[in-house]
N, C-alpha and C positions, 0 to 999 in steps of 0.2 A: 374677351377681356381687353379692356383698354389699358394702355400703358399707365403705370402708377401716377405719373405726373398729371394725368387728366382724370384721375379717379376722385370721387368725393373724399374729403378729408376723413369722414367717418364711414368707411366701407365695412359695415358690420356684416357678420356672417348671415346667410339666410336663416329665417326663424327655425326651420326644421333642423338645421345643423346645430344651432345654438341649443335647442331643446335636447337633442341627442346627447351632447356633451355636458349638459347641466346636471345630469343625474349620476348618482353613485353606481348605478348598474353599469353604465358605460365606463366609468373610472375604474371600477373593480376589474373589468376586463383588461384595461391597460396596465394596472398595477400587477395583475396576475401573469402578465406576459413576461416570463423570466428573462428571455433574451433581450427584450427592449429595456426593461427597468434595470437589470443587472448591468447592461452595457452603459447606460447613462450613469449609474452609480460608480462604476469603475472610471469612466472618463472624467466625471466631476471630481472624484477623489484625487486623480492625477493632475488635474488642470487648475482647479480653484485653490488659490494660495491664501494663507491667513492674512486678514486685513483687507481683502478685495471687496469691492462693491459690485453687486451682481443685479441684473434685471432679468426676471423670468417672464417672458411674453406668453400669455395664455397659460397661466400656472395650473389650471384645472384642480386636481386633488391637492396640489402643493408639493408633490413629492420631489420635484427637481429643486424647489426652493429649500426644502428641508435638507436635502443632500448637500446643497451648497453651503448651508449654515453649518452642517456637521463637518464639512471639509475645512471650515475656518473662516468663511466669509464674514466680514465685520458687519455688512448690511446687505440684505437681499430684498429687493422690491418685487413682490409677486403681483403681477397684473393679470386680472381675470374679469371677463365681462359678465359672467353668470353668477347665480346665487351660491355657487360652490364656495365663493370667497369667504363667506361667513363661517362655514364649517371648517375650512382650511385654517382660518385664524384661531378657532377654538382648538383644533388639533395641535397647532403650534404651541399654544399655551400649555396644553396637556403634556407636551414634550420639552418644556422649558426653553423654547426658542423665541418667545415673544419679543425679547429685547433686541433681536437681530433681524427680525422679519417685519416688513412693512407691507400690509395687504391693501391693494388698491383696486376697488371695483369700478369698472368703466372701460371706455375705449382706450387701448394702449397708446393711441396717438395723442391723447390728451395729457399723458403723464409728463411731468417736468422734474428735472433733477438739478440741484444747484451746481454740481460738479460732474465732469465726465465720469462714466462708469468703467470698471475694469473688464466686465464680461457681460455679454448678452446671450442668454440661453433660451431654448424653447423646443418643445416637441410638437411639430406642426405637420407631420407627414400623414396624408390620407392613405387609403388602402392601396392606391397606385400613385401616391405622393401628391398628384396634381389637385385633387378635390379640395384640399384646404389651402388653395393658393392665397386666399384672403388672409389667413393666419400668417403665412410666410410674408405677404406684403407688409403686414403690421410689424413682423419681426425685422424685416429689412429697413423699414422706416425708423424704427426705434434704434436700430444699430447705427444708421447713418447720422442720427441726431444726437445720440447720447454716448456712443462708445468712444473711449479715449484712443488716441493714435496708437496703433500696435496692440489694441485690446483683443480679448478673446471672444470668439463666437462658437456656439455649439448648437447644432452640428457644424462642423467645419466645411464639409463637402457632401454632396449627394450624387450618386451615379445611378441613372435609370436605364434599364435595358429591356428589350423584348427579344423573344426567341421563337422561330417557327417550330412547331411540335408535330411529331408523328405519334399520335396517341389515340387509337381507335376507341379505347374505353372512355376517355374524356369526351370525345366527339359524340359517342352514342348516349352516354349517361347525362351529359350536361349541355351538349351542343345540338345542332340541327339534325344530327344523324339518327336521333330517336325516331323521327317522323319519316325516314326514308324507307323503312320496312313496314309491313302491315302491323297494325296495333290491334291485338285481339281479333285478327282476321279481317280488319277493315283498312281501307286506303286512306291515310291521313296526310298525303303529300301536300294538300292545300296548306296545312299548318306548317309544314316544312318551308314553304315559300313565305308564309306570313312571318316566320321567325327570321328568315333571311332579309326580309324587307325592313325589319326593325331589330337589327343586331344589338345585343346588350353585352356589356362586360359582366363576367360571372366570376365570383370569388371561389377559388379552388385550391386544393393542395396538389400541385403538379409533381410529376415524376421527372427528376433530373435526367434520367436515361432516355427520355423521349425528345430532348432538345436536339434540333438539327443544326443549329448555329446560335450565335448570340450577338445582338447588335446593341451597342450603347447609344441611346438616343438623346441623353442629356447628361452633362457633367456640370452640376450646379455648384459654383463656388460661393458658399454662404457668407464669405467675408466681404464680397463686393457685388454680387449679382442681386437683381431685384426681380419682381414678378414678371417682368417682360421676358425673362429667360424661358418661361414656360410656353411661349409661343415660338415654334420653330418648324423647320422642314429638314428631313434627313433622308438620304438614299443609300441603299445597300445592295450588294450583288453577291450571290453565292452559287458556285458551280458544284454540282453534285457528282461524285464518282461512284454512286450507288443508287439503287432505286429506293424510293421512300414515298410516303403519303403525307402531305401537309394538311393538318386538321385545324389550322388557325395559329394564333400566337399566344404566348404566355408572357406576362410582364411582371417585373420585380425591380427592386432597388437596393442599394447599399447606403446606409447612413455612416459616414466617416465622422465619428464624434470627436475624436482627437487623433493624432497621427498613428497611435497604436491600438485604438479601439474602434472596431467596425461592427455595426449590427446589420446583418445581411438578411434580406427576405427572399433570396434566390432559392430555387427548388433543392439545391444540394446542401443548403444550410439547415440548421435546426429551426423548427417551425416557430412562427410568431403569430400574433393576432392579425397581422396584415395578410398572411398566407401569400397567394399569388393571384394575379388577374388573368383570366382566360378571355381572349378575343376570338370568338369562333367565326368561321365562314365555311362555305361549302368546300368539301375536301378537294385537294389537288393531287393527282397521281404524277409523281416525279420519276423519270427514268434516268439511268446513268448517263452523264454528259449534259443533262439539262441545267439551265441557269435560272435561278429564282431572283427576280428583281423586286425590291421592296422599297416603297416610299412611305415615310411616316411624317404626317403633318398635323400640328395642333392648331386649332382655331378656337375662338371664344364663343361659348353658348350665348345666344342673343338675350336670353332672359336672366340667367344666373351669372354669366361671366366665366363660369367654370370651363377650363379647357376641354375641348372635344377632340378625341384622338381619331385621326383619319388614317386608314391603312389601304394602300393600293399595291396589289401584288400581281406581277406578270410572270408567267412561266414561258421560257424561251427554249425551243428545241431546234438544233441545227439552223439557227438564225431566224426561225419563224416563231411568232407568238402563238402558243398553243391554247392558253387560257388566261383570263384575268379575274381578279376579285377586287372589289372596292367597297369598303364599308366605313361608316362613321360610328363611333362609340361615345355616347355622352356619359361621362364618368360619374355624374351624380345620379345616374339611372342605373342601379346595380341590382343584379340578381345574385342572392347568396347561395 
């Protein structure tokens, strides 16, 4: 991913992503996610004041725009690149909101407004946040160009974390552990190696009790940060006072919509459509006194620009390196 300043002005989403979000089947899943939609509803009701002008970047079904109008916004500009915009406009009419909503189909970066706006909102989080970096890039550019000084953004902040996990069930059922034992009496260890050669992020429902630690890898301030924040390197160190087995990492994030409303995708929170992301690798046996060194680095996929997550893990025992694991996970290449 190049820095936004060097990106084309019209950095549209890849066609396959646009097609996914253009249909009501996808939007139904988002609307049916109670934690997500109720969180935005509460935050908008508390934050949008009567008379405000709001821009909804990537309005999709239109639900955030409808909620902003219901909260008292005088004008809501709903920006959407797909054909959903026509249906959303009809739904607005059916609900008596047409006088306050302005539906604009096209690239959000082309939108112009005569006066600065009071709020810029949008739900641009992918399954592990990063996949929809283009949507966030558009959100940030609209924010920088149109938002009045001291204006409101939603989400306000996003915190992304990963956690090493001790979960043999997850490793056997969804990770490479399935191939380590005979399959119907046959040796399939070749496939075990094939899977390790091309590790993929897997969407799962993780068990909070299996987390061995938690590392915050990104704290995104949506008021000022841009897409360049998605490229970074972080290092962590954990010393264990008990034996454990590391079966990979689980990733999740928290959307801080406003100071008192947070939608969490962590394993200990109520489930959302995002669930969690599992980053498997060959298991590591940890003894009491061992130290796990973890380096997390994101780089840009050469073809799509989507951030690629790199995990480098080193197990240290009594000052000596016992084992290492190093894998890259392309986030748009997902196994459900």
